[in-house]
N, C-alpha and C positions, 0 to 999 in steps of 0.2 A: 503493499498499499504506500502510496504519498503521503508526504508528510499532512498535505490538506484533507486526503481521504481519511487519516489515523485521527485528525483532531475532530472531525465530524463526529466518528464514533466514540471519541473521549466525550466530547461534550453531551452526546446522547446518555451514554452511562452516566455522568455527572448528573445532569437532568432527573436520571432514573432516582438514583441516590437521595438526590434533594427530594424529588417527590415524596419518597418512601420514610426518609428520616426527617425532614425539615429543616430549618435553621436551629444555631442555639447548640450544638454538641460540640464536642472538642473536634481539632484536628484531626487527631489520632483516629476517631471512630470514622468520619469520613474518607481517610484514607484507605483503611481497609475494605471499608464497603465498595468503594470505587474500583480497589482493587478485585474483589469478589464479582464486581459488575463487567468489570475486561475479561476475567475470566469466564463469565456464563456466554460472554459475545466470542468468546477462544480470540481476542486482541492479546498478545505478548507482553510483557510489560517487566519489569525489573523495579522493585520495590527498596527505598532508602539505598539508592545505588550510589556507591562511595567510585570517585573516580581522581586520579593522580591527577597532582597540582604541579605544574612546571614554573620554575620561578627562574628565569634566565637559564642557565645550564643546570640548573639543580631541580631534582623532584622533591618536595617538601615533605616532611612528615604530615604534615595535614592534609586531608584530603575535602574535595568538595563531598556533598551528600547531597545528591538529588532525590527529592520524595520518590517521583516516579518517571523511569524513561520506558517510554511507550515505543514497542516496535523498534526500539533502536536508534529511532527518529526524533520523538517529541519529548519536551521535557514538561511536566507536569508539576507545576509548584502548588500544594493544596494550603489553605487558609481558612481559617472560621473564624476572624476577627470584624470586629466593629468598621472599621475604616482600613482600605487598602493604601498603603503608603506610598509614595513616589518610589521608596527604597526597596519596597517590595519588587517594583517591576523591573528596578535596575539590578537587581539580584538575579531575577532570573536571567534577563537578558547578558548579565555576564557569565552565569551559568551556561547558556547557549555559545556565548564566544570562545569562553574557554575549552568547551567539549567539542566546538567545531561543528555545532548544530544548528539549523535554520530555523525551527519552530520551537515556541515554547505556549503553554496556557498557563496562565495564574488564574486561579478558581477559587474564589471565596463563596463558601457556604453560607457563611453567615445572614447573606442578601436573602431577604423575604421571596424575590424572583429570581432566580439562579441567575437570569440570563444578565442579569445587572451586576453580576460577580463574576463574570467571564471574560478575561484581557486576553487578547491573541498578542504576543510579542515576537517580531520576527528579526532574526538577526542576518542584518545584509552582509554576510560574509563578505 
C-alpha cells in the first residue's frame, strides 16, 4: 500500500476506536485499541518502535520511540490531551525526517469529533 492508502486505513481504524471508546481515556488505551483495530484489518504495524538516532558520525545511546509505525511507511503519534501544541506537530515531523519517511499522522483521541483531532504531517524529503 502507498502512504496515502495506509493513511486512509489508519484513519478509518482510529475513527472506529473513537466511536467505540469515545474521548477521555488514557493515550495508552487508545494506542492498544488502535493496534487491535489494525490487526482486525490485517494492516501491519510495529508498536513503540525504537529507531537508532544518528548524530553526525555517532549513533546515540538514546533512540527514537515511535508510537506506531504502520506498514513501514507511516508514523502514527497517538495523543489524548486537551490541546495539541505546535511542539507535538514538530515532534512528528522530526521523527519523519530522522526516519527518512514521508507521512505521519498525529491523532488526538481527546476531541469530541475525531476528525478535528487528526493532523496529517508530510515530510518533503
